[in-house]
Predicted model as a PDB file, atoms N, CA, C, CB and O in Angstrom, pLDDT in the B-factor column:
MODEL        1                                                                  
ATOM      1  N   MET A   1     196.572  14.648 105.301  1.00 54.00           N  
ATOM      2  CA  MET A   1     197.309  13.949 104.277  1.00 54.00           C  
ATOM      3  C   MET A   1     197.136  12.452 104.506  1.00 54.00           C  
ATOM      4  CB  MET A   1     198.808  14.356 104.284  1.00 54.00           C  
ATOM      5  O   MET A   1     197.086  12.009 105.654  1.00 54.00           O  
ATOM      6  N   SER A   2     197.044  11.675 103.448  1.00 56.00           N  
ATOM      7  CA  SER A   2     196.850  10.225 103.540  1.00 56.00           C  
ATOM      8  C   SER A   2     198.153   9.534 103.880  1.00 56.00           C  
ATOM      9  CB  SER A   2     196.287   9.667 102.229  1.00 56.00           C  
ATOM     10  O   SER A   2     199.234   9.952 103.467  1.00 56.00           O  
ATOM     11  N   SER A   3     198.018   8.471 104.640  1.00 66.00           N  
ATOM     12  CA  SER A   3     199.212   7.697 104.971  1.00 66.00           C  
ATOM     13  C   SER A   3     199.594   6.835 103.770  1.00 66.00           C  
ATOM     14  CB  SER A   3     198.976   6.813 106.237  1.00 66.00           C  
ATOM     15  O   SER A   3     198.752   6.532 102.925  1.00 66.00           O  
ATOM     16  N   PRO A   4     200.871   6.439 103.697  1.00 61.00           N  
ATOM     17  CA  PRO A   4     201.306   5.586 102.585  1.00 61.00           C  
ATOM     18  C   PRO A   4     200.500   4.295 102.491  1.00 61.00           C  
ATOM     19  CB  PRO A   4     202.777   5.254 102.732  1.00 61.00           C  
ATOM     20  O   PRO A   4     200.253   3.806 101.389  1.00 61.00           O  
ATOM     21  N   ASP A   5     200.088   3.739 103.623  1.00 69.00           N  
ATOM     22  CA  ASP A   5     199.302   2.508 103.611  1.00 69.00           C  
ATOM     23  C   ASP A   5     197.932   2.741 102.972  1.00 69.00           C  
ATOM     24  CB  ASP A   5     199.136   1.965 105.040  1.00 69.00           C  
ATOM     25  O   ASP A   5     197.437   1.894 102.228  1.00 69.00           O  
ATOM     26  N   THR A   6     197.326   3.887 103.265  1.00 71.00           N  
ATOM     27  CA  THR A   6     196.018   4.209 102.697  1.00 71.00           C  
ATOM     28  C   THR A   6     196.126   4.401 101.188  1.00 71.00           C  
ATOM     29  CB  THR A   6     195.436   5.474 103.358  1.00 71.00           C  
ATOM     30  O   THR A   6     195.269   3.927 100.441  1.00 71.00           O  
ATOM     31  N   VAL A   7     197.158   5.084 100.738  1.00 60.00           N  
ATOM     32  CA  VAL A   7     197.373   5.318  99.312  1.00 60.00           C  
ATOM     33  C   VAL A   7     197.607   3.993  98.604  1.00 60.00           C  
ATOM     34  CB  VAL A   7     198.566   6.272  99.081  1.00 60.00           C  
ATOM     35  O   VAL A   7     197.023   3.732  97.552  1.00 60.00           O  
ATOM     36  N   THR A   8     198.460   3.158  99.182  1.00 68.00           N  
ATOM     37  CA  THR A   8     198.744   1.847  98.586  1.00 68.00           C  
ATOM     38  C   THR A   8     197.483   1.010  98.515  1.00 68.00           C  
ATOM     39  CB  THR A   8     199.823   1.106  99.386  1.00 68.00           C  
ATOM     40  O   THR A   8     197.236   0.346  97.508  1.00 68.00           O  
ATOM     41  N   SER A   9     196.697   1.031  99.551  1.00 72.00           N  
ATOM     42  CA  SER A   9     195.451   0.274  99.589  1.00 72.00           C  
ATOM     43  C   SER A   9     194.483   0.773  98.518  1.00 72.00           C  
ATOM     44  CB  SER A   9     194.806   0.375 100.979  1.00 72.00           C  
ATOM     45  O   SER A   9     193.821  -0.028  97.857  1.00 72.00           O  
ATOM     46  N   SER A  10     194.400   2.094  98.346  1.00 70.00           N  
ATOM     47  CA  SER A  10     193.527   2.672  97.330  1.00 70.00           C  
ATOM     48  C   SER A  10     193.969   2.267  95.922  1.00 70.00           C  
ATOM     49  CB  SER A  10     193.505   4.197  97.457  1.00 70.00           C  
ATOM     50  O   SER A  10     193.143   1.951  95.066  1.00 70.00           O  
ATOM     51  N   ILE A  11     195.267   2.283  95.701  1.00 69.00           N  
ATOM     52  CA  ILE A  11     195.799   1.897  94.393  1.00 69.00           C  
ATOM     53  C   ILE A  11     195.497   0.428  94.115  1.00 69.00           C  
ATOM     54  CB  ILE A  11     197.321   2.155  94.324  1.00 69.00           C  
ATOM     55  O   ILE A  11     195.090   0.077  93.008  1.00 69.00           O  
ATOM     56  N   LEU A  12     195.692  -0.426  95.106  1.00 66.00           N  
ATOM     57  CA  LEU A  12     195.425  -1.851  94.936  1.00 66.00           C  
ATOM     58  C   LEU A  12     193.941  -2.110  94.671  1.00 66.00           C  
ATOM     59  CB  LEU A  12     195.881  -2.626  96.175  1.00 66.00           C  
ATOM     60  O   LEU A  12     193.589  -2.948  93.840  1.00 66.00           O  
ATOM     61  N   ASN A  13     193.076  -1.388  95.382  1.00 70.00           N  
ATOM     62  CA  ASN A  13     191.636  -1.551  95.164  1.00 70.00           C  
ATOM     63  C   ASN A  13     191.240  -1.095  93.753  1.00 70.00           C  
ATOM     64  CB  ASN A  13     190.841  -0.757  96.222  1.00 70.00           C  
ATOM     65  O   ASN A  13     190.438  -1.754  93.091  1.00 70.00           O  
ATOM     66  N   ALA A  14     191.793   0.014  93.300  1.00 67.00           N  
ATOM     67  CA  ALA A  14     191.496   0.505  91.955  1.00 67.00           C  
ATOM     68  C   ALA A  14     192.009  -0.475  90.907  1.00 67.00           C  
ATOM     69  CB  ALA A  14     192.119   1.898  91.735  1.00 67.00           C  
ATOM     70  O   ALA A  14     191.332  -0.743  89.914  1.00 67.00           O  
ATOM     71  N   SER A  15     193.194  -1.002  91.129  1.00 68.00           N  
ATOM     72  CA  SER A  15     193.768  -1.972  90.208  1.00 68.00           C  
ATOM     73  C   SER A  15     192.913  -3.227  90.140  1.00 68.00           C  
ATOM     74  CB  SER A  15     195.192  -2.326  90.625  1.00 68.00           C  
ATOM     75  O   SER A  15     192.688  -3.769  89.058  1.00 68.00           O  
ATOM     76  N   LYS A  16     192.438  -3.690  91.285  1.00 73.00           N  
ATOM     77  CA  LYS A  16     191.579  -4.875  91.344  1.00 73.00           C  
ATOM     78  C   LYS A  16     190.286  -4.611  90.587  1.00 73.00           C  
ATOM     79  CB  LYS A  16     191.277  -5.269  92.813  1.00 73.00           C  
ATOM     80  O   LYS A  16     189.806  -5.478  89.858  1.00 73.00           O  
ATOM     81  N   HIS A  17     189.721  -3.423  90.753  1.00 67.00           N  
ATOM     82  CA  HIS A  17     188.477  -3.051  90.065  1.00 67.00           C  
ATOM     83  C   HIS A  17     188.678  -3.085  88.550  1.00 67.00           C  
ATOM     84  CB  HIS A  17     188.005  -1.642  90.511  1.00 67.00           C  
ATOM     85  O   HIS A  17     187.833  -3.611  87.826  1.00 67.00           O  
ATOM     86  N   VAL A  18     189.779  -2.535  88.073  1.00 65.00           N  
ATOM     87  CA  VAL A  18     190.067  -2.524  86.642  1.00 65.00           C  
ATOM     88  C   VAL A  18     190.225  -3.950  86.126  1.00 65.00           C  
ATOM     89  CB  VAL A  18     191.337  -1.702  86.347  1.00 65.00           C  
ATOM     90  O   VAL A  18     189.695  -4.288  85.068  1.00 65.00           O  
ATOM     91  N   GLN A  19     190.942  -4.782  86.860  1.00 74.00           N  
ATOM     92  CA  GLN A  19     191.150  -6.182  86.456  1.00 74.00           C  
ATOM     93  C   GLN A  19     189.813  -6.932  86.405  1.00 74.00           C  
ATOM     94  CB  GLN A  19     192.125  -6.892  87.435  1.00 74.00           C  
ATOM     95  O   GLN A  19     189.555  -7.679  85.462  1.00 74.00           O  
ATOM     96  N   ASP A  20     188.968  -6.731  87.420  1.00 72.00           N  
ATOM     97  CA  ASP A  20     187.656  -7.385  87.437  1.00 72.00           C  
ATOM     98  C   ASP A  20     186.817  -6.967  86.241  1.00 72.00           C  
ATOM     99  CB  ASP A  20     186.913  -7.061  88.733  1.00 72.00           C  
ATOM    100  O   ASP A  20     186.124  -7.792  85.646  1.00 72.00           O  
ATOM    101  N   LYS A  21     186.876  -5.690  85.888  1.00 72.00           N  
ATOM    102  CA  LYS A  21     186.103  -5.181  84.751  1.00 72.00           C  
ATOM    103  C   LYS A  21     186.604  -5.811  83.449  1.00 72.00           C  
ATOM    104  CB  LYS A  21     186.197  -3.632  84.674  1.00 72.00           C  
ATOM    105  O   LYS A  21     185.800  -6.198  82.600  1.00 72.00           O  
ATOM    106  N   LYS A  22     187.923  -5.915  83.287  1.00 70.00           N  
ATOM    107  CA  LYS A  22     188.487  -6.534  82.087  1.00 70.00           C  
ATOM    108  C   LYS A  22     188.072  -7.996  81.980  1.00 70.00           C  
ATOM    109  CB  LYS A  22     190.016  -6.420  82.094  1.00 70.00           C  
ATOM    110  O   LYS A  22     187.724  -8.469  80.898  1.00 70.00           O  
ATOM    111  N   GLU A  23     188.108  -8.705  83.096  1.00 72.00           N  
ATOM    112  CA  GLU A  23     187.709 -10.113  83.091  1.00 72.00           C  
ATOM    113  C   GLU A  23     186.245 -10.256  82.731  1.00 72.00           C  
ATOM    114  CB  GLU A  23     187.979 -10.756  84.452  1.00 72.00           C  
ATOM    115  O   GLU A  23     185.877 -11.164  81.985  1.00 72.00           O  
ATOM    116  N   HIS A  24     185.400  -9.373  83.250  1.00 65.00           N  
ATOM    117  CA  HIS A  24     183.971  -9.415  82.940  1.00 65.00           C  
ATOM    118  C   HIS A  24     183.734  -9.156  81.452  1.00 65.00           C  
ATOM    119  CB  HIS A  24     183.204  -8.384  83.789  1.00 65.00           C  
ATOM    120  O   HIS A  24     182.959  -9.867  80.813  1.00 65.00           O  
ATOM    121  N   GLU A  25     184.394  -8.147  80.908  1.00 67.00           N  
ATOM    122  CA  GLU A  25     184.247  -7.828  79.489  1.00 67.00           C  
ATOM    123  C   GLU A  25     184.732  -8.985  78.629  1.00 67.00           C  
ATOM    124  CB  GLU A  25     185.017  -6.547  79.139  1.00 67.00           C  
ATOM    125  O   GLU A  25     184.102  -9.325  77.628  1.00 67.00           O  
ATOM    126  N   SER A  26     185.840  -9.583  79.012  1.00 64.00           N  
ATOM    127  CA  SER A  26     186.402 -10.704  78.264  1.00 64.00           C  
ATOM    128  C   SER A  26     185.455 -11.893  78.274  1.00 64.00           C  
ATOM    129  CB  SER A  26     187.759 -11.108  78.843  1.00 64.00           C  
ATOM    130  O   SER A  26     185.247 -12.527  77.240  1.00 64.00           O  
ATOM    131  N   SER A  27     184.878 -12.203  79.427  1.00 63.00           N  
ATOM    132  CA  SER A  27     183.980 -13.363  79.507  1.00 63.00           C  
ATOM    133  C   SER A  27     182.688 -13.099  78.756  1.00 63.00           C  
ATOM    134  CB  SER A  27     183.672 -13.713  80.970  1.00 63.00           C  
ATOM    135  O   SER A  27     182.123 -14.029  78.181  1.00 63.00           O  
ATOM    136  N   SER A  28     182.201 -11.869  78.739  1.00 58.00           N  
ATOM    137  CA  SER A  28     180.964 -11.585  78.005  1.00 58.00           C  
ATOM    138  C   SER A  28     181.205 -11.647  76.504  1.00 58.00           C  
ATOM    139  CB  SER A  28     180.406 -10.206  78.395  1.00 58.00           C  
ATOM    140  O   SER A  28     180.297 -12.002  75.752  1.00 58.00           O  
ATOM    141  N   GLN A  29     182.407 -11.309  76.055  1.00 58.00           N  
ATOM    142  CA  GLN A  29     182.725 -11.409  74.632  1.00 58.00           C  
ATOM    143  C   GLN A  29     182.844 -12.865  74.203  1.00 58.00           C  
ATOM    144  CB  GLN A  29     184.023 -10.659  74.319  1.00 58.00           C  
ATOM    145  O   GLN A  29     182.532 -13.198  73.059  1.00 58.00           O  
ATOM    146  N   GLN A  30     183.285 -13.725  75.092  1.00 62.00           N  
ATOM    147  CA  GLN A  30     183.432 -15.137  74.768  1.00 62.00           C  
ATOM    148  C   GLN A  30     182.080 -15.809  74.586  1.00 62.00           C  
ATOM    149  CB  GLN A  30     184.222 -15.846  75.853  1.00 62.00           C  
ATOM    150  O   GLN A  30     181.996 -16.820  73.889  1.00 62.00           O  
ATOM    151  N   HIS A  31     181.033 -15.288  75.179  1.00 66.00           N  
ATOM    152  CA  HIS A  31     179.716 -15.900  75.088  1.00 66.00           C  
ATOM    153  C   HIS A  31     178.985 -15.516  73.807  1.00 66.00           C  
ATOM    154  CB  HIS A  31     178.886 -15.511  76.283  1.00 66.00           C  
ATOM    155  O   HIS A  31     177.965 -16.126  73.486  1.00 66.00           O  
ATOM    156  N   GLN A  32     179.469 -14.535  73.076  1.00 73.00           N  
ATOM    157  CA  GLN A  32     178.839 -14.130  71.824  1.00 73.00           C  
ATOM    158  C   GLN A  32     179.375 -15.008  70.707  1.00 73.00           C  
ATOM    159  CB  GLN A  32     179.097 -12.624  71.522  1.00 73.00           C  
ATOM    160  O   GLN A  32     180.539 -14.901  70.319  1.00 73.00           O  
ATOM    161  N   LYS A  33     178.517 -15.874  70.196  1.00 72.00           N  
ATOM    162  CA  LYS A  33     178.941 -16.778  69.142  1.00 72.00           C  
ATOM    163  C   LYS A  33     178.319 -16.344  67.833  1.00 72.00           C  
ATOM    164  CB  LYS A  33     178.562 -18.233  69.472  1.00 72.00           C  
ATOM    165  O   LYS A  33     177.159 -15.932  67.803  1.00 72.00           O  
ATOM    166  N   PRO A  34     179.086 -16.432  66.733  1.00 69.00           N  
ATOM    167  CA  PRO A  34     178.537 -16.054  65.433  1.00 69.00           C  
ATOM    168  C   PRO A  34     177.432 -17.019  65.012  1.00 69.00           C  
ATOM    169  CB  PRO A  34     179.647 -16.019  64.370  1.00 69.00           C  
ATOM    170  O   PRO A  34     177.422 -18.188  65.398  1.00 69.00           O  
ATOM    171  N   THR A  35     176.515 -16.503  64.219  1.00 72.00           N  
ATOM    172  CA  THR A  35     175.421 -17.322  63.716  1.00 72.00           C  
ATOM    173  C   THR A  35     175.328 -17.153  62.215  1.00 72.00           C  
ATOM    174  CB  THR A  35     174.084 -16.947  64.394  1.00 72.00           C  
ATOM    175  O   THR A  35     175.957 -16.263  61.642  1.00 72.00           O  
ATOM    176  N   GLY A  36     174.556 -17.997  61.586  1.00 72.00           N  
ATOM    177  CA  GLY A  36     174.328 -17.877  60.151  1.00 72.00           C  
ATOM    178  C   GLY A  36     174.871 -19.078  59.401  1.00 72.00           C  
ATOM    179  O   GLY A  36     175.645 -19.871  59.936  1.00 72.00           O  
ATOM    180  N   ALA A  37     174.452 -19.193  58.156  1.00 71.00           N  
ATOM    181  CA  ALA A  37     174.890 -20.303  57.319  1.00 71.00           C  
ATOM    182  C   ALA A  37     176.384 -20.200  57.057  1.00 71.00           C  
ATOM    183  CB  ALA A  37     174.111 -20.328  55.992  1.00 71.00           C  
ATOM    184  O   ALA A  37     176.905 -19.111  56.815  1.00 71.00           O  
ATOM    185  N   GLY A  38     177.052 -21.302  57.105  1.00 69.00           N  
ATOM    186  CA  GLY A  38     178.467 -21.337  56.793  1.00 69.00           C  
ATOM    187  C   GLY A  38     179.378 -21.014  57.954  1.00 69.00           C  
ATOM    188  O   GLY A  38     180.598 -21.030  57.787  1.00 69.00           O  
ATOM    189  N   VAL A  39     178.841 -20.720  59.122  1.00 71.00           N  
ATOM    190  CA  VAL A  39     179.674 -20.399  60.277  1.00 71.00           C  
ATOM    191  C   VAL A  39     180.338 -21.677  60.766  1.00 71.00           C  
ATOM    192  CB  VAL A  39     178.836 -19.736  61.413  1.00 71.00           C  
ATOM    193  O   VAL A  39     179.678 -22.701  60.948  1.00 71.00           O  
ATOM    194  N   ASN A  40     181.637 -21.612  60.974  1.00 68.00           N  
ATOM    195  CA  ASN A  40     182.363 -22.769  61.488  1.00 68.00           C  
ATOM    196  C   ASN A  40     182.070 -22.906  62.974  1.00 68.00           C  
ATOM    197  CB  ASN A  40     183.893 -22.636  61.232  1.00 68.00           C  
ATOM    198  O   ASN A  40     182.496 -22.078  63.779  1.00 68.00           O  
ATOM    199  N   THR A  41     181.350 -23.943  63.325  1.00 65.00           N  
ATOM    200  CA  THR A  41     180.978 -24.154  64.721  1.00 65.00           C  
ATOM    201  C   THR A  41     182.027 -24.957  65.469  1.00 65.00           C  
ATOM    202  CB  THR A  41     179.637 -24.855  64.807  1.00 65.00           C  
ATOM    203  O   THR A  41     181.918 -25.152  66.680  1.00 65.00           O  
ATOM    204  N   GLY A  42     183.045 -25.424  64.753  1.00 66.00           N  
ATOM    205  CA  GLY A  42     184.078 -26.220  65.377  1.00 66.00           C  
ATOM    206  C   GLY A  42     183.727 -27.697  65.407  1.00 66.00           C  
ATOM    207  O   GLY A  42     184.552 -28.523  65.798  1.00 66.00           O  
ATOM    208  N   ALA A  43     182.525 -28.034  65.002  1.00 64.00           N  
ATOM    209  CA  ALA A  43     182.099 -29.432  65.013  1.00 64.00           C  
ATOM    210  C   ALA A  43     182.259 -30.065  63.631  1.00 64.00           C  
ATOM    211  CB  ALA A  43     180.641 -29.541  65.479  1.00 64.00           C  
ATOM    212  O   ALA A  43     181.908 -31.228  63.432  1.00 64.00           O  
ATOM    213  N   GLY A  44     182.786 -29.303  62.687  1.00 61.00           N  
ATOM    214  CA  GLY A  44     182.994 -29.841  61.352  1.00 61.00           C  
ATOM    215  C   GLY A  44     181.771 -29.763  60.467  1.00 61.00           C  
ATOM    216  O   GLY A  44     181.770 -30.316  59.367  1.00 61.00           O  
ATOM    217  N   SER A  45     180.733 -29.090  60.919  1.00 64.00           N  
ATOM    218  CA  SER A  45     179.546 -28.955  60.080  1.00 64.00           C  
ATOM    219  C   SER A  45     178.872 -27.623  60.376  1.00 64.00           C  
ATOM    220  CB  SER A  45     178.562 -30.133  60.312  1.00 64.00           C  
ATOM    221  O   SER A  45     179.104 -27.004  61.414  1.00 64.00           O  
ATOM    222  N   SER A  46     178.044 -27.203  59.453  1.00 72.00           N  
ATOM    223  CA  SER A  46     177.266 -25.984  59.653  1.00 72.00           C  
ATOM    224  C   SER A  46     175.823 -26.307  59.307  1.00 72.00           C  
ATOM    225  CB  SER A  46     177.812 -24.790  58.783  1.00 72.00           C  
ATOM    226  O   SER A  46     175.539 -27.343  58.706  1.00 72.00           O  
ATOM    227  N   ARG A  47     174.930 -25.434  59.680  1.00 82.00           N  
ATOM    228  CA  ARG A  47     173.522 -25.694  59.394  1.00 82.00           C  
ATOM    229  C   ARG A  47     173.271 -25.556  57.910  1.00 82.00           C  
ATOM    230  CB  ARG A  47     172.612 -24.739  60.186  1.00 82.00           C  
ATOM    231  O   ARG A  47     173.976 -24.808  57.233  1.00 82.00           O  
ATOM    232  N   PRO A  48     172.287 -26.258  57.390  1.00 89.00           N  
ATOM    233  CA  PRO A  48     171.957 -26.117  55.965  1.00 89.00           C  
ATOM    234  C   PRO A  48     171.409 -24.721  55.677  1.00 89.00           C  
ATOM    235  CB  PRO A  48     170.931 -27.193  55.535  1.00 89.00           C  
ATOM    236  O   PRO A  48     170.775 -24.102  56.531  1.00 89.00           O  
ATOM    237  N   LYS A  49     171.661 -24.240  54.472  1.00 91.00           N  
ATOM    238  CA  LYS A  49     171.143 -22.927  54.090  1.00 91.00           C  
ATOM    239  C   LYS A  49     169.640 -23.015  53.857  1.00 91.00           C  
ATOM    240  CB  LYS A  49     171.859 -22.397  52.822  1.00 91.00           C  
ATOM    241  O   LYS A  49     169.115 -24.042  53.427  1.00 91.00           O  
ATOM    242  N   THR A  50     168.968 -21.910  54.152  1.00 93.00           N  
ATOM    243  CA  THR A  50     167.525 -21.845  53.909  1.00 93.00           C  
ATOM    244  C   THR A  50     167.286 -21.619  52.426  1.00 93.00           C  
ATOM    245  CB  THR A  50     166.859 -20.717  54.755  1.00 93.00           C  
ATOM    246  O   THR A  50     168.213 -21.309  51.678  1.00 93.00           O  
ATOM    247  N   GLU A  51     166.028 -21.776  52.004  1.00 96.00           N  
ATOM    248  CA  GLU A  51     165.665 -21.535  50.600  1.00 96.00           C  
ATOM    249  C   GLU A  51     165.984 -20.086  50.210  1.00 96.00           C  
ATOM    250  CB  GLU A  51     164.156 -21.837  50.364  1.00 96.00           C  
ATOM    251  O   GLU A  51     166.450 -19.830  49.100  1.00 96.00           O  
ATOM    252  N   ALA A  52     165.737 -19.160  51.105  1.00 95.00           N  
ATOM    253  CA  ALA A  52     166.006 -17.749  50.821  1.00 95.00           C  
ATOM    254  C   ALA A  52     167.505 -17.522  50.623  1.00 95.00           C  
ATOM    255  CB  ALA A  52     165.474 -16.852  51.964  1.00 95.00           C  
ATOM    256  O   ALA A  52     167.905 -16.771  49.734  1.00 95.00           O  
ATOM    257  N   GLU A  53     168.334 -18.165  51.443  1.00 93.00           N  
ATOM    258  CA  GLU A  53     169.786 -18.020  51.304  1.00 93.00           C  
ATOM    259  C   GLU A  53     170.276 -18.653  50.006  1.00 93.00           C  
ATOM    260  CB  GLU A  53     170.508 -18.655  52.505  1.00 93.00           C  
ATOM    261  O   GLU A  53     171.149 -18.102  49.336  1.00 93.00           O  
ATOM    262  N   LEU A  54     169.715 -19.814  49.648  1.00 95.00           N  
ATOM    263  CA  LEU A  54     170.085 -20.463  48.386  1.00 95.00           C  
ATOM    264  C   LEU A  54     169.709 -19.582  47.197  1.00 95.00           C  
ATOM    265  CB  LEU A  54     169.402 -21.841  48.264  1.00 95.00           C  
ATOM    266  O   LEU A  54     170.481 -19.456  46.247  1.00 95.00           O  
ATOM    267  N   GLU A  55     168.534 -18.979  47.248  1.00 97.00           N  
ATOM    268  CA  GLU A  55     168.093 -18.083  46.169  1.00 97.00           C  
ATOM    269  C   GLU A  55     168.993 -16.854  46.093  1.00 97.00           C  
ATOM    270  CB  GLU A  55     166.621 -17.652  46.383  1.00 97.00           C  
ATOM    271  O   GLU A  55     169.354 -16.417  45.000  1.00 97.00           O  
ATOM    272  N   ALA A  56     169.355 -16.299  47.232  1.00 96.00           N  
ATOM    273  CA  ALA A  56     170.245 -15.141  47.248  1.00 96.00           C  
ATOM    274  C   ALA A  56     171.605 -15.510  46.655  1.00 96.00           C  
ATOM    275  CB  ALA A  56     170.413 -14.605  48.687  1.00 96.00           C  
ATOM    276  O   ALA A  56     172.183 -14.723  45.905  1.00 96.00           O  
ATOM    277  N   ASP A  57     172.116 -16.684  46.979  1.00 96.00           N  
ATOM    278  CA  ASP A  57     173.386 -17.148  46.407  1.00 96.00           C  
ATOM    279  C   ASP A  57     173.282 -17.281  44.890  1.00 96.00           C  
ATOM    280  CB  ASP A  57     173.798 -18.496  47.029  1.00 96.00           C  
ATOM    281  O   ASP A  57     174.190 -16.886  44.158  1.00 96.00           O  
ATOM    282  N   ARG A  58     172.165 -17.844  44.426  1.00 97.00           N  
ATOM    283  CA  ARG A  58     171.971 -18.034  42.987  1.00 97.00           C  
ATOM    284  C   ARG A  58     171.932 -16.682  42.264  1.00 97.00           C  
ATOM    285  CB  ARG A  58     170.669 -18.824  42.719  1.00 97.00           C  
ATOM    286  O   ARG A  58     172.570 -16.515  41.225  1.00 97.00           O  
ATOM    287  N   LEU A  59     171.190 -15.729  42.811  1.00 97.00           N  
ATOM    288  CA  LEU A  59     171.101 -14.395  42.203  1.00 97.00           C  
ATOM    289  C   LEU A  59     172.462 -13.707  42.197  1.00 97.00           C  
ATOM    290  CB  LEU A  59     170.075 -13.525  42.954  1.00 97.00           C  
ATOM    291  O   LEU A  59     172.824 -13.049  41.222  1.00 97.00           O  
ATOM    292  N   TYR A  60     173.210 -13.859  43.276  1.00 97.00           N  
ATOM    293  CA  TYR A  60     174.539 -13.259  43.366  1.00 97.00           C  
ATOM    294  C   TYR A  60     175.438 -13.827  42.273  1.00 97.00           C  
ATOM    295  CB  TYR A  60     175.161 -13.505  44.763  1.00 97.00           C  
ATOM    296  O   TYR A  60     176.122 -13.078  41.576  1.00 97.00           O  
ATOM    297  N   GLU A  61     175.436 -15.150  42.121  1.00 97.00           N  
ATOM    298  CA  GLU A  61     176.259 -15.789  41.089  1.00 97.00           C  
ATOM    299  C   GLU A  61     175.870 -15.281  39.696  1.00 97.00           C  
ATOM    300  CB  GLU A  61     176.112 -17.328  41.157  1.00 97.00           C  
ATOM    301  O   GLU A  61     176.734 -14.997  38.866  1.00 97.00           O  
ATOM    302  N   GLU A  62     174.575 -15.171  39.454  1.00 97.00           N  
ATOM    303  CA  GLU A  62     174.098 -14.665  38.156  1.00 97.00           C  
ATOM    304  C   GLU A  62     174.626 -13.261  37.890  1.00 97.00           C  
ATOM    305  CB  GLU A  62     172.558 -14.662  38.108  1.00 97.00           C  
ATOM    306  O   GLU A  62     175.136 -12.972  36.807  1.00 97.00           O  
ATOM    307  N   ARG A  63     174.500 -12.399  38.883  1.00 96.00           N  
ATOM    308  CA  ARG A  63     174.939 -11.002  38.727  1.00 96.00           C  
ATOM    309  C   ARG A  63     176.450 -10.916  38.509  1.00 96.00           C  
ATOM    310  CB  ARG A  63     174.542 -10.174  39.964  1.00 96.00           C  
ATOM    311  O   ARG A  63     176.924 -10.099  37.719  1.00 96.00           O  
ATOM    312  N   MET A  64     177.197 -11.758  39.208  1.00 95.00           N  
ATOM    313  CA  MET A  64     178.653 -11.754  39.031  1.00 95.00           C  
ATOM    314  C   MET A  64     179.027 -12.218  37.622  1.00 95.00           C  
ATOM    315  CB  MET A  64     179.329 -12.657  40.087  1.00 95.00           C  
ATOM    316  O   MET A  64     179.926 -11.648  37.003  1.00 95.00           O  
ATOM    317  N   GLU A  65     178.347 -13.246  37.114  1.00 95.00           N  
ATOM    318  CA  GLU A  65     178.609 -13.712  35.754  1.00 95.00           C  
ATOM    319  C   GLU A  65     178.313 -12.612  34.743  1.00 95.00           C  
ATOM    320  CB  GLU A  65     177.772 -14.960  35.440  1.00 95.00           C  
ATOM    321  O   GLU A  65     179.081 -12.402  33.803  1.00 95.00           O  
ATOM    322  N   GLU A  66     177.191 -11.906  34.937  1.00 94.00           N  
ATOM    323  CA  GLU A  66     176.834 -10.799  34.041  1.00 94.00           C  
ATOM    324  C   GLU A  66     177.877  -9.691  34.100  1.00 94.00           C  
ATOM    325  CB  GLU A  66     175.450 -10.236  34.403  1.00 94.00           C  
ATOM    326  O   GLU A  66     178.269  -9.138  33.072  1.00 94.00           O  
ATOM    327  N   GLU A  67     178.321  -9.373  35.303  1.00 93.00           N  
ATOM    328  CA  GLU A  67     179.319  -8.314  35.482  1.00 93.00           C  
ATOM    329  C   GLU A  67     180.636  -8.684  34.803  1.00 93.00           C  
ATOM    330  CB  GLU A  67     179.554  -8.043  36.979  1.00 93.00           C  
ATOM    331  O   GLU A  67     181.240  -7.850  34.128  1.00 93.00           O  
ATOM    332  N   TYR A  68     181.079  -9.915  34.974  1.00 93.00           N  
ATOM    333  CA  TYR A  68     182.321 -10.357  34.319  1.00 93.00           C  
ATOM    334  C   TYR A  68     182.173 -10.361  32.815  1.00 93.00           C  
ATOM    335  CB  TYR A  68     182.720 -11.751  34.801  1.00 93.00           C  
ATOM    336  O   TYR A  68     183.112 -10.011  32.099  1.00 93.00           O  
ATOM    337  N   ALA A  69     181.011 -10.752  32.326  1.00 91.00           N  
ATOM    338  CA  ALA A  69     180.764 -10.754  30.879  1.00 91.00           C  
ATOM    339  C   ALA A  69     180.849  -9.332  30.318  1.00 91.00           C  
ATOM    340  CB  ALA A  69     179.379 -11.373  30.565  1.00 91.00           C  
ATOM    341  O   ALA A  69     181.414  -9.117  29.246  1.00 91.00           O  
ATOM    342  N   LYS A  70     180.286  -8.363  31.045  1.00 90.00           N  
ATOM    343  CA  LYS A  70     180.353  -6.951  30.607  1.00 90.00           C  
ATOM    344  C   LYS A  70     181.794  -6.484  30.540  1.00 90.00           C  
ATOM    345  CB  LYS A  70     179.549  -6.036  31.564  1.00 90.00           C  
ATOM    346  O   LYS A  70     182.194  -5.824  29.580  1.00 90.00           O  
ATOM    347  N   ARG A  71     182.572  -6.822  31.551  1.00 89.00           N  
ATOM    348  CA  ARG A  71     183.969  -6.376  31.598  1.00 89.00           C  
ATOM    349  C   ARG A  71     184.795  -7.012  30.502  1.00 89.00           C  
ATOM    350  CB  ARG A  71     184.584  -6.694  32.949  1.00 89.00           C  
ATOM    351  O   ARG A  71     185.640  -6.349  29.902  1.00 89.00           O  
ATOM    352  N   GLU A  72     184.570  -8.271  30.232  1.00 87.00           N  
ATOM    353  CA  GLU A  72     185.330  -8.960  29.203  1.00 87.00           C  
ATOM    354  C   GLU A  72     184.980  -8.436  27.806  1.00 87.00           C  
ATOM    355  CB  GLU A  72     185.076 -10.464  29.282  1.00 87.00           C  
ATOM    356  O   GLU A  72     185.854  -8.282  26.952  1.00 87.00           O  
ATOM    357  N   GLY A  73     183.691  -8.165  27.589  1.00 82.00           N  
ATOM    358  CA  GLY A  73     183.247  -7.701  26.282  1.00 82.00           C  
ATOM    359  C   GLY A  73     183.530  -6.238  26.036  1.00 82.00           C  
ATOM    360  O   GLY A  73     183.798  -5.846  24.900  1.00 82.00           O  
ATOM    361  N   GLY A  74     183.479  -5.427  27.065  1.00 62.00           N  
ATOM    362  CA  GLY A  74     183.606  -3.980  26.894  1.00 62.00           C  
ATOM    363  C   GLY A  74     184.985  -3.437  27.217  1.00 62.00           C  
ATOM    364  O   GLY A  74     185.216  -2.239  27.053  1.00 62.00           O  
ATOM    365  N   ALA A  75     185.889  -4.254  27.660  1.00 54.00           N  
ATOM    366  CA  ALA A  75     187.203  -3.779  28.068  1.00 54.00           C  
ATOM    367  C   ALA A  75     187.977  -3.364  26.861  1.00 54.00           C  
ATOM    368  CB  ALA A  75     187.964  -4.842  28.848  1.00 54.00           C  
ATOM    369  O   ALA A  75     189.122  -2.928  26.981  1.00 54.00           O  
TER     370      ALA A  75                                                      
ENDMDL                                                                          
END                                                                             
């Protein structure tokens, strides 16, 4: 049978292991930064959109206008 000191030591070691794992997971999540146009970098600016992103935005706006026009006319 294990002595109380051995059991306590095992529990403390397991607890320390769990805490270390949580800290590691937390720090690795902090290093993942979002990317892409419009992401708030905290510096008050974002990178300019590429031509492809600008074209995608334009097409999206066109499709939304068409969709709203259909709903207004056919409702």
